[in-house]
KEVEXMI-320592 format. One record per residue (C-alpha): residue number from 1; residue in three letters; x, y, z. Coordinates in pm, whole numbers, plus 50000, padded with zeros to 5 digits. Layout:
BEGIN
- NUM, ALA, X, Y, Z .
...
//
This chain:
BEGIN
- 1, MET, 36957, 77101, 08617 .
- 2, ARG, 36861, 77033, 08973 .
- 3, GLU, 37150, 76797, 09027 .
- 4, GLU, 37396, 77062, 08896 .
- 5, GLU, 37253, 77326, 09136 .
- 6, LYS, 37295, 77092, 09432 .
- 7, LYS, 37665, 77020, 09364 .
- 8, PRO, 37817, 77342, 09509 .
- 9, THR, 37607, 77315, 09819 .
- 10, SER, 37707, 76961, 09876 .
- 11, THR, 38075, 77050, 09829 .
- 12, ILE, 38060, 77322, 10100 .
- 13, ARG, 37888, 77079, 10332 .
- 14, ARG, 38154, 76821, 10279 .
- 15, ILE, 38425, 77076, 10358 .
- 16, LEU, 38252, 77191, 10673 .
- 17, LYS, 38221, 76833, 10791 .
- 18, GLN, 38597, 76804, 10791 .
- 19, ARG, 38769, 76837, 11128 .
- 20, TRP, 39014, 77103, 11017 .
- 21, ALA, 38745, 77325, 10857 .
- 22, LEU, 38648, 77522, 11164 .
- 23, SER, 39008, 77564, 11273 .
- 24, ALA, 39099, 77702, 10933 .
- 25, ILE, 38809, 77946, 10944 .
- 26, TYR, 38912, 78071, 11288 .
- 27, ILE, 39275, 78110, 11184 .
- 28, ALA, 39181, 78303, 10868 .
- 29, SER, 38950, 78532, 11064 .
- 30, ALA, 39219, 78595, 11324 .
- 31, ALA, 39474, 78675, 11052 .
- 32, ILE, 39236, 78925, 10893 .
- 33, ILE, 39169, 79093, 11230 .
- 34, LEU, 39540, 79113, 11317 .
- 35, ALA, 39625, 79259, 10977 .
- 36, ALA, 39357, 79525, 11017 .
- 37, ALA, 39481, 79611, 11369 .
- 38, PHE, 39839, 79635, 11242 .
- 39, LEU, 39741, 79874, 10965 .
- 40, LEU, 39547, 80095, 11205 .
- 41, GLN, 39838, 80105, 11450 .
- 42, ASN, 40081, 80214, 11178 .
- 43, SER, 39850, 80493, 11074 .
- 44, PHE, 39829, 80619, 11435 .
- 45, ASP, 40209, 80606, 11471 .
- 46, ASP, 40256, 80811, 11155 .
- 47, SER, 40016, 81077, 11277 .
- 48, ALA, 40187, 81086, 11617 .
- 49, LYS, 40529, 81129, 11453 .
- 50, ASP, 40399, 81412, 11240 .
- 51, GLY, 40261, 81584, 11547 .
- 52, LYS, 40592, 81546, 11732 .
- 53, GLU, 40785, 81688, 11441 .
- 54, GLU, 40551, 81985, 11414 .
- 55, SER, 40574, 82052, 11787 .
- 56, ALA, 40952, 82024, 11769 .
- 57, GLU, 40964, 82274, 11484 .
- 58, THR, 40731, 82504, 11673 .
- 59, GLY, 40952, 82478, 11978 .
- 60, LYS, 41258, 82570, 11774 .
- 61, ASN, 41093, 82876, 11625 .
- 62, TYR, 40966, 82979, 11964 .
- 63, GLY, 41312, 82952, 12117 .
- 64, GLU, 41477, 83183, 11861 .
- 65, PRO, 41310, 83513, 11954 .
- 66, SER, 41286, 83427, 12323 .
- 67, VAL, 41602, 83620, 12400 .
- 68, GLU, 41459, 83943, 12260 .
- 69, VAL, 41116, 83900, 12418 .
- 70, ASN, 41262, 83840, 12763 .
- 71, SER, 41515, 84124, 12726 .
- 72, ASN, 41233, 84378, 12746 .
- 73, LEU, 41151, 84249, 13095 .
- 74, GLU, 41512, 84231, 13213 .
- 75, THR, 41663, 84487, 13449 .
- 76, ILE, 41940, 84689, 13286 .
- 77, LYS, 42277, 84620, 13446 .
- 78, MET, 42616, 84786, 13432 .
- 79, PRO, 42849, 84610, 13185 .
- 80, VAL, 43087, 84497, 13462 .
- 81, ALA, 43098, 84202, 13697 .
- 82, ASP, 43106, 84416, 14016 .
- 83, ALA, 42955, 84762, 13980 .
- 84, ASP, 43052, 84858, 14338 .
- 85, LYS, 43422, 84835, 14254 .
- 86, SER, 43395, 85036, 13934 .
- 87, VAL, 43434, 85410, 13879 .
- 88, ILE, 43302, 85639, 13607 .
- 89, LYS, 43585, 85826, 13438 .
- 90, LYS, 43361, 86049, 13229 .
- 91, GLN, 42990, 86114, 13256 .
- 92, PHE, 42725, 86137, 12984 .
- 93, TYR, 42681, 86484, 12831 .
- 94, ASP, 42339, 86602, 12946 .
- 95, VAL, 42195, 86910, 12777 .
- 96, ASN, 41990, 86982, 13092 .
- 97, ALA, 42290, 86968, 13328 .
- 98, ASP, 42470, 87275, 13464 .
- 99, GLU, 42762, 87430, 13282 .
- 100, LYS, 43028, 87267, 13499 .
- 101, ALA, 42887, 86916, 13449 .
- 102, GLN, 42866, 86974, 13076 .
- 103, GLU, 43230, 87083, 13061 .
- 104, GLU, 43339, 86770, 13247 .
- 105, ALA, 43143, 86554, 13000 .
- 106, LEU, 43328, 86690, 12696 .
- 107, VAL, 43589, 86475, 12521 .
- 108, PHE, 43889, 86663, 12381 .
- 109, TYR, 44056, 86509, 12077 .
- 110, ASN, 44244, 86652, 11779 .
- 111, ASN, 44197, 87011, 11904 .
- 112, ARG, 43820, 86961, 11913 .
- 113, TYR, 43568, 86909, 12191 .
- 114, GLU, 43296, 86646, 12149 .
- 115, GLN, 43001, 86553, 12366 .
- 116, ASN, 43031, 86220, 12543 .
- 117, LYS, 42744, 85999, 12421 .
- 118, GLY, 42781, 85741, 12699 .
- 119, ILE, 42970, 85674, 13023 .
- 120, ASP, 43331, 85559, 13054 .
- 121, ILE, 43365, 85287, 13318 .
- 122, ALA, 43690, 85162, 13475 .
- 123, THR, 43795, 84975, 13788 .
- 124, GLU, 43942, 85142, 14095 .
- 125, ASP, 44281, 84976, 14042 .
- 126, GLY, 44287, 85058, 13669 .
- 127, LYS, 44325, 84693, 13564 .
- 128, SER, 44150, 84523, 13275 .
- 129, PHE, 43818, 84344, 13332 .
- 130, ASP, 43554, 84147, 13147 .
- 131, VAL, 43286, 84350, 12971 .
- 132, LYS, 42942, 84196, 13032 .
- 133, ALA, 42626, 84225, 12821 .
- 134, SER, 42395, 84472, 12990 .
- 135, LEU, 42087, 84310, 12830 .
- 136, SER, 42013, 83997, 12631 .
- 137, GLY, 41999, 84052, 12257 .
- 138, ASN, 42152, 83991, 11915 .
- 139, VAL, 42499, 84106, 11812 .
- 140, THR, 42455, 84327, 11506 .
- 141, LYS, 42796, 84492, 11476 .
- 142, VAL, 43158, 84407, 11558 .
- 143, GLN, 43411, 84663, 11438 .
- 144, ASP, 43784, 84705, 11478 .
- 145, ASP, 43858, 85072, 11531 .
- 146, ALA, 44177, 85211, 11684 .
- 147, LEU, 44023, 85552, 11743 .
- 148, LEU, 43722, 85420, 11937 .
- 149, GLY, 43907, 85118, 12073 .
- 150, ASN, 43694, 84861, 11884 .
- 151, LEU, 43317, 84832, 11904 .
- 152, VAL, 43048, 84572, 11982 .
- 153, GLU, 42681, 84656, 11922 .
- 154, VAL, 42390, 84451, 12059 .
- 155, GLU, 42032, 84506, 11942 .
- 156, HIS, 41725, 84464, 12165 .
- 157, GLU, 41350, 84522, 12138 .
- 158, ASP, 41175, 84850, 12047 .
- 159, GLY, 41476, 85002, 11871 .
- 160, VAL, 41701, 84984, 12181 .
- 161, VAL, 42074, 84925, 12118 .
- 162, THR, 42362, 84891, 12364 .
- 163, ARG, 42715, 84978, 12248 .
- 164, TYR, 43045, 84875, 12403 .
- 165, GLN, 43355, 85066, 12288 .
- 166, SER, 43722, 85068, 12393 .
- 167, VAL, 43727, 84688, 12412 .
- 168, LYS, 43964, 84413, 12303 .
- 169, ASP, 43967, 84033, 12287 .
- 170, ILE, 43612, 84032, 12148 .
- 171, LYS, 43440, 83701, 12218 .
- 172, VAL, 43128, 83735, 11998 .
- 173, ALA, 43050, 83774, 11628 .
- 174, VAL, 42773, 83930, 11425 .
- 175, GLY, 42456, 83717, 11447 .
- 176, ASP, 42536, 83570, 11790 .
- 177, LYS, 42271, 83573, 12061 .
- 178, VAL, 42403, 83691, 12395 .
- 179, LYS, 42247, 83664, 12738 .
- 180, GLN, 42257, 83926, 13008 .
- 181, GLY, 42580, 83901, 13205 .
- 182, GLN, 42763, 83710, 12931 .
- 183, ALA, 43125, 83821, 12874 .
- 184, ILE, 43150, 83971, 12526 .
- 185, ALA, 43497, 84136, 12540 .
- 186, THR, 43769, 84275, 12764 .
- 187, ALA, 43816, 84640, 12863 .
- 188, GLY, 44085, 84823, 12670 .
- 189, LYS, 44200, 85170, 12563 .
- 190, SER, 44104, 85418, 12293 .
- 191, GLN, 44276, 85707, 12124 .
- 192, ILE, 43978, 85937, 12156 .
- 193, ASN, 43984, 85921, 12538 .
- 194, GLU, 44331, 85825, 12651 .
- 195, GLU, 44280, 85997, 12988 .
- 196, ALA, 44033, 85725, 13091 .
- 197, GLY, 44299, 85455, 13065 .
- 198, VAL, 44169, 85098, 13060 .
- 199, HIS, 43792, 85132, 13045 .
- 200, VAL, 43477, 85049, 12852 .
- 201, HIS, 43267, 85317, 12685 .
- 202, PHE, 42904, 85213, 12740 .
- 203, GLU, 42608, 85361, 12549 .
- 204, ILE, 42233, 85306, 12540 .
- 205, ARG, 42058, 85427, 12227 .
- 206, LYS, 41689, 85443, 12138 .
- 207, ASP, 41618, 85490, 11767 .
- 208, ASN, 41985, 85597, 11732 .
- 209, ILE, 41947, 85870, 11996 .
- 210, ALA, 42198, 85846, 12282 .
- 211, LEU, 42049, 85827, 12635 .
- 212, ASN, 42213, 85856, 12975 .
- 213, PRO, 42275, 85496, 13088 .
- 214, LEU, 42268, 85595, 13455 .
- 215, ASP, 41903, 85699, 13416 .
- 216, PHE, 41805, 85338, 13335 .
- 217, VAL, 42044, 85119, 13537 .
- 218, ASP, 41849, 84882, 13766 .
- 219, LYS, 41531, 84955, 13568 .
- 220, GLN, 41347, 84738, 13318 .
- 221, ALA, 41424, 84792, 12953 .
- 222, SER, 41061, 84891, 12899 .
- 223, ALA, 41137, 85207, 13100 .
- 224, ILE, 41337, 85335, 12802 .
- 225, GLN, 41027, 85326, 12582 .
- 226, SER, 40819, 85502, 12848 .
- 227, ALA, 41082, 85772, 12898 .
- 228, THR, 41116, 85846, 12526 .
- 229, GLU, 40739, 85868, 12487 .
- 230, ALA, 40722, 86117, 12776 .
- 231, GLU, 40996, 86328, 12616 .
- 232, ALA, 40810, 86324, 12287 .
- 233, ASP, 40494, 86449, 12461 .
- 234, LYS, 40691, 86734, 12620 .
- 235, GLU, 40835, 86836, 12285 .
- 236, GLU, 40491, 86850, 12129 .
- 237, THR, 40356, 87096, 12392 .
- 238, PRO, 40557, 87407, 12282 .
- 239, ALA, 40426, 87367, 11931 .
- 240, VAL, 40070, 87394, 12064 .
- 241, GLU, 40159, 87702, 12268 .
- 242, GLU, 40314, 87866, 11963 .
- 243, SER, 40006, 87802, 11758 .
- 244, GLU, 39796, 87964, 12030 .
- 245, ALA, 40037, 88257, 12041 .
- 246, ASP, 39998, 88302, 11667 .
- 247, LYS, 39626, 88344, 11721 .
- 248, GLU, 39673, 88611, 11986 .
- 249, THR, 39698, 88993, 11985 .
- 250, PRO, 39912, 89057, 11671 .
- 251, ALA, 39642, 88934, 11437 .
- 252, VAL, 39374, 89134, 11626 .
- 253, GLU, 39587, 89448, 11633 .
- 254, GLY, 39649, 89419, 11264 .
- 255, SER, 39276, 89394, 11192 .
- 256, GLU, 39205, 89689, 11421 .
- 257, ALA, 39483, 89889, 11254 .
- 258, ASP, 39316, 89829, 10920 .
- 259, LYS, 38994, 89972, 11063 .
- 260, GLU, 39156, 90284, 11211 .
- 261, THR, 39155, 90653, 11116 .
- 262, PRO, 39334, 90645, 10775 .
- 263, ALA, 39036, 90486, 10606 .
- 264, VAL, 38795, 90729, 10779 .
- 265, GLU, 39014, 91032, 10706 .
- 266, GLY, 39031, 90931, 10344 .
- 267, SER, 38651, 90925, 10320 .
- 268, GLU, 38622, 91262, 10493 .
- 269, ALA, 38883, 91411, 10258 .
- 270, ASP, 38682, 91288, 09962 .
- 271, LYS, 38377, 91464, 10102 .
- 272, GLU, 38565, 91790, 10157 .
- 273, GLU, 38696, 91817, 09799 .
- 274, THR, 38467, 92078, 09635 .
- 275, PRO, 38630, 92072, 09289 .
- 276, ALA, 38465, 91745, 09214 .
- 277, VAL, 38125, 91888, 09309 .
- 278, ASP, 38181, 92208, 09100 .
- 279, GLU, 38278, 92004, 08799 .
- 280, THR, 37957, 91807, 08825 .
- 281, ASP, 37758, 92131, 08859 .
- 282, GLU, 37926, 92280, 08556 .
- 283, SER, 37870, 91966, 08359 .
- 284, THR, 37503, 91963, 08451 .
- 285, ASP, 37474, 92329, 08355 .
- 286, LEU, 37633, 92263, 08020 .
- 287, GLU, 37411, 91964, 07962 .
- 288, SER, 37096, 92156, 08046 .
- 289, GLY, 37217, 92441, 07826 .
- 290, THR, 37200, 92723, 08085 .
- 291, ASP, 37468, 92975, 08173 .
- 292, GLU, 37572, 93086, 08521 .
- 293, GLU, 37279, 93325, 08559 .
- 294, GLY, 37032, 93056, 08467 .
- 295, SER, 36938, 93207, 08128 .
- 296, VAL, 36894, 92985, 07830 .
- 297, PRO, 37128, 93057, 07537 .
- 298, GLY, 36941, 93142, 07221 .
- 299, GLU, 36654, 93333, 07384 .
- 300, ASP, 36799, 93676, 07286 .
- 301, THR, 36844, 93570, 06925 .
- 302, THR, 36480, 93468, 06891 .
- 303, GLU, 36358, 93796, 07035 .
- 304, GLU, 36578, 93990, 06792 .
- 305, SER, 36446, 93792, 06496 .
- 306, ASP, 36084, 93869, 06601 .
- 307, SER, 36152, 94239, 06622 .
- 308, LEU, 36305, 94239, 06275 .
- 309, LYS, 35999, 94068, 06134 .
- 310, ASP, 35771, 94334, 06293 .
- 311, SER, 35974, 94620, 06143 .
- 312, LEU, 35964, 94464, 05801 .
- 313, ASN, 35589, 94419, 05820 .
- 314, GLN, 35538, 94782, 05917 .
- 315, SER, 35754, 94900, 05625 .
- 316, ASN, 35552, 94704, 05382 .
//
């Protein structure tokens, strides 16, 4: 048994005594270390690729809404290349303007007057020109319409929409993202306002309510939100005043009127009616069994019966 146990040990010793033994051990160890390093490096590369792909996807998603986010900080511009060389053919119909300005802002078509919901812009020489995007945004509507002269609608943040009518040679489609100053069409004509000639009808709407574009030109788009909130606050004030007016004099006068003379006169009239008192007196008299003189009915009959008895007794 001892000889058999010593055989493996002696075999290992013989191998180690060989000249190539140590070299082989070193080479095997180096191969194992290199393989481990290679595996670790591949795992790090995979994680780095995954991180790059995620960041790339995040960058793409971030870039999509960037147009809308930045549009709220942009300054609203006129939809023309050179605003100094442009003229306004028809102004926006303002309900707070004087009568003359309101008449000039009416559009006459088909024997009917309509309020102008925007401004009609043309050049001084009456020639055609490129229509520029007033703000960056997304194209949500492109419509061919002979009456309006075709239409392009661009949507922005906070329910703000810019509309461009009386245009031709439209260069954008629904779903396109446009930047401020980008050419989206060419000025044209419309049947509804032939007097304006070659022009572009420009509108700014907030929650589908038309606003005067000239009130917001050269201002940030956020000014539209502030202006509409201020208007909403003004509209709420009259309702408060009306509620206070409802609580005023009419309700007090009505309550005082209810407390006035008719109720008092009615009570005094009830007190002055003697028939009711007489009826109660008569009823009490009848109940007590007395007549008007205060005598009790039946007293005379008893006296007569007593006298009869006395006479009968005397006769007997």
